[in-house]
C-alpha positions as CSV (number, residue, x, y, z in Angstrom):
1,M,0.0,0.0,0.0
2,Q,3.0,2.3,0.1
3,G,4.4,3.5,-3.2
4,I,8.0,3.8,-2.1
5,D,9.9,1.3,-0.1
6,D,11.1,2.2,3.4
7,Q,14.4,3.8,2.7
8,D,15.5,3.7,6.4
9,A,14.9,0.0,6.5
10,L,16.9,-0.5,3.3
11,N,19.8,1.6,4.7
12,A,19.8,-0.6,7.8
13,V,20.1,-3.8,5.7
14,L,22.7,-2.4,3.3
15,A,24.8,-1.2,6.3
16,K,25.3,-4.8,7.3
17,Y,26.9,-5.6,3.9
18,P,29.2,-2.6,3.1
19,D,31.3,-4.6,0.6
20,I,28.4,-5.5,-1.7
21,E,27.9,-3.1,-4.6
22,V,24.3,-1.9,-4.9
23,Y,22.4,0.1,-7.4
24,R,19.3,1.5,-5.8
25,H,16.4,2.8,-8.0
26,V,13.3,4.4,-6.6
27,D,10.1,3.7,-8.6
28,A,8.2,6.8,-7.6
29,A,5.7,7.0,-10.5
30,L,3.0,8.7,-8.5
31,F,4.5,9.5,-5.1
32,G,7.6,11.1,-6.6
33,G,5.3,13.8,-8.1
34,Y,3.6,15.1,-5.0
35,L,5.9,14.1,-2.0
36,P,8.4,16.9,-2.7
37,Y,5.6,19.3,-1.8
38,T,4.7,17.7,1.5
39,E,6.2,17.0,4.9
40,Y,7.3,13.7,3.5
41,R,9.7,15.1,1.0
42,D,12.7,13.4,2.5
43,A,11.5,10.1,1.1
44,V,12.5,11.2,-2.4
45,D,15.5,13.4,-1.4
46,R,18.8,11.9,-2.5
47,T,20.7,14.0,0.1
48,V,18.8,12.1,2.8
49,H,18.6,8.6,1.1
50,P,21.5,7.7,-1.2
51,F,19.6,6.2,-4.1
52,D,21.1,6.1,-7.5
53,S,18.1,7.0,-9.7
54,I,14.5,7.8,-9.5
55,A,11.6,7.6,-12.0
56,I,8.5,9.8,-11.9
57,S,5.4,9.8,-14.2
58,G,4.4,13.0,-15.9
59,H,0.9,11.7,-16.6
60,K,0.0,11.1,-12.9
61,F,0.3,13.9,-10.4
62,F,1.5,16.4,-13.0
63,G,-1.5,15.6,-15.2
64,M,0.1,15.4,-18.7
65,D,-2.3,14.3,-21.4
66,E,0.0,11.5,-22.6
67,P,2.1,8.9,-20.9
68,A,5.5,10.4,-20.0
69,G,8.2,9.5,-17.6
70,L,11.0,11.5,-15.9
71,F,14.2,9.5,-15.1
72,M,16.9,11.2,-13.0
73,T,20.2,9.9,-12.0
74,T,23.7,11.1,-11.3
75,M,26.3,12.2,-13.8
76,E,28.6,9.4,-12.5
77,I,25.9,6.8,-13.4
78,K,25.2,8.4,-16.7
79,E,28.9,8.5,-17.8
80,N,29.5,4.9,-16.8
81,Q,26.5,3.2,-18.4
82,N,26.4,1.1,-21.5
83,P,26.9,3.7,-24.4
84,Y,24.1,2.1,-26.5
85,S,25.8,2.9,-29.7
86,V,23.3,3.2,-32.5
87,T,24.8,2.4,-35.9
88,Y,22.4,4.3,-38.1
89,L,22.7,7.4,-36.0
90,N,26.5,7.1,-35.8
91,G,26.3,7.9,-32.2
92,S,25.0,6.8,-28.8
93,M,21.5,7.1,-27.4
94,P,21.8,7.4,-23.6
95,M,18.1,7.5,-22.9
96,I,15.2,5.1,-22.0
97,N,14.0,3.3,-25.2
98,C,11.3,5.0,-27.1
99,S,11.6,8.3,-25.2
100,R,12.2,10.4,-28.3
101,S,9.3,12.8,-28.1
102,A,10.4,16.4,-28.3
103,I,6.9,17.6,-27.3
104,A,6.6,15.7,-24.0
105,P,9.5,17.5,-22.3
106,L,8.0,20.9,-23.4
107,K,4.6,19.9,-21.9
108,F,6.3,18.9,-18.7
109,W,8.3,22.1,-18.5
110,W,5.1,24.2,-19.2
111,I,3.1,22.5,-16.4
112,I,5.9,23.0,-13.9
113,K,6.3,26.6,-14.8
114,H,2.5,27.3,-15.0
115,V,1.5,25.6,-11.7
116,G,4.6,26.4,-9.7
117,V,5.7,25.3,-6.2
118,E,2.8,27.1,-4.5
119,G,0.2,25.4,-6.8
120,F,1.7,21.9,-6.4
121,T,1.9,22.3,-2.7
122,E,-1.8,23.2,-2.5
123,Q,-2.7,20.2,-4.7
124,A,-0.5,17.7,-2.8
125,T,-1.7,19.0,0.6
126,G,-5.3,18.8,-0.5
127,M,-5.0,15.2,-1.8
128,L,-3.5,14.0,1.5
129,E,-6.1,15.9,3.5
130,R,-9.0,14.5,1.6
131,A,-7.5,11.0,1.8
132,A,-7.2,11.3,5.6
133,W,-10.7,12.6,5.8
134,L,-12.0,9.6,3.8
135,K,-10.2,7.3,6.1
136,S,-11.7,9.0,9.1
137,E,-15.2,8.6,7.6
138,F,-14.6,4.9,7.1
139,D,-13.6,4.7,10.8
140,R,-16.7,6.6,11.8
141,L,-18.9,4.1,10.0
142,G,-17.0,1.1,11.4
143,W,-15.9,0.1,7.9
144,E,-12.4,-1.4,7.7
145,A,-10.0,0.8,5.8
146,W,-6.2,1.4,5.6
147,L,-4.1,4.4,4.7
148,E,-0.4,5.0,4.8
149,P,0.5,8.4,6.2
150,M,2.2,9.7,3.0
151,S,-0.2,7.9,0.6
152,N,-3.2,9.3,-1.2
153,T,-4.7,5.8,-1.8
154,V,-7.3,4.5,0.7
155,Y,-7.9,0.8,0.7
156,F,-11.0,-0.6,2.3
157,R,-13.2,-3.7,2.6
158,R,-15.0,-4.1,-0.6
159,P,-18.6,-2.6,-0.4
160,P,-21.7,-4.3,-1.9
161,A,-21.8,-4.6,-5.7
162,R,-24.3,-1.7,-6.0
163,I,-21.7,0.6,-4.5
164,T,-18.6,-0.8,-6.4
165,E,-20.5,-0.6,-9.7
166,K,-21.8,2.9,-9.2
167,Y,-18.4,4.3,-8.5
168,M,-16.5,1.8,-10.7
169,L,-14.2,0.8,-7.8
170,A,-11.3,-1.4,-8.9
171,P,-11.3,-4.8,-7.1
172,D,-8.3,-5.8,-5.0
173,Y,-7.6,-8.9,-2.9
174,D,-5.3,-9.4,0.1
175,D,-5.6,-12.3,2.5
176,R,-3.7,-10.3,5.1
177,L,-6.4,-7.7,5.2
178,G,-9.4,-10.0,5.1
179,G,-9.8,-10.8,1.5
180,E,-11.9,-8.7,-0.9
181,L,-10.9,-5.0,-1.0
182,S,-11.4,-1.9,-3.1
183,H,-9.5,1.4,-3.2
184,I,-9.8,5.0,-4.0
185,V,-6.9,7.1,-5.3
186,V,-7.5,10.7,-4.1
187,M,-6.1,12.8,-6.9
188,Q,-6.6,16.5,-7.6
189,H,-10.0,16.0,-9.3
190,V,-11.4,13.9,-6.5
191,T,-13.5,16.5,-4.6
192,E,-14.7,16.3,-1.0
193,E,-18.3,16.6,-2.3
194,G,-17.8,13.5,-4.5
195,L,-16.2,11.6,-1.6
196,Q,-19.1,12.7,0.7
197,E,-21.6,11.3,-1.8
198,F,-19.7,8.0,-1.8
199,V,-19.7,8.0,2.0
200,D,-23.4,8.7,2.2
201,D,-24.2,5.9,-0.2
202,L,-22.0,3.5,1.9
203,A,-23.7,4.6,5.1
204,A,-27.1,4.1,3.6
205,S,-26.1,0.6,2.4
206,I,-24.8,-0.3,5.9
207,E,-28.1,0.8,7.4
208,E,-30.1,-1.1,4.8
209,D,-28.2,-4.3,5.4
210,A,-28.5,-3.9,9.2
211,S,-32.3,-3.4,8.8
212,M,-32.6,-6.5,6.6
213,E,-30.7,-8.5,9.2
214,E,-33.0,-7.2,12.0
215,D,-36.1,-8.2,9.9
216,V,-34.7,-11.7,9.5
217,K,-34.1,-12.1,13.2
218,T,-37.6,-10.8,14.0
219,A,-39.2,-13.2,11.5
220,A,-37.2,-16.1,13.0
């Protein structure tokens, strides 16, 4: 449920084996976009955790209209990689395969400049606040739910089909958490009003099921 592995735990393990060479890559497709604008920024800060490279999606938090990825590494890594010599280009191509779009970097640059640090901070903070609010509503209803502190994804016990179908909830399954689950990824477009409607529908469903159970007991 956490999009980035526990870097402190990794540091502790690696410290036991100082003679082993390690390349550490952080796959931060979603989290890497918004964490730098939150109190959890250290999780993707190379000065705090000595990872060698990190990948971030441009089409997730940053909202690009086409799949795009940002891969960052050190000059030392770049200069010592396989040169990937391309015969028909008479030169090397030190980039991820197929990332030859000249437009995608311009779109990414425009979004960063247009929204700015203040705008991204507001978006990231709002996402985490709404995710925490949703988790608190599940708790209030007594409906099992789980949320990592720096995550915007709330997992919960799968509601009845009429709820999952109305909100097109993706199905999950995890034996450790009791089996059938669903989740909601609280992005910028997920409003508190929309979440409130979902919570109200879930509450009504819980009351309806409880009433039916009571009727069955009475009839028995």
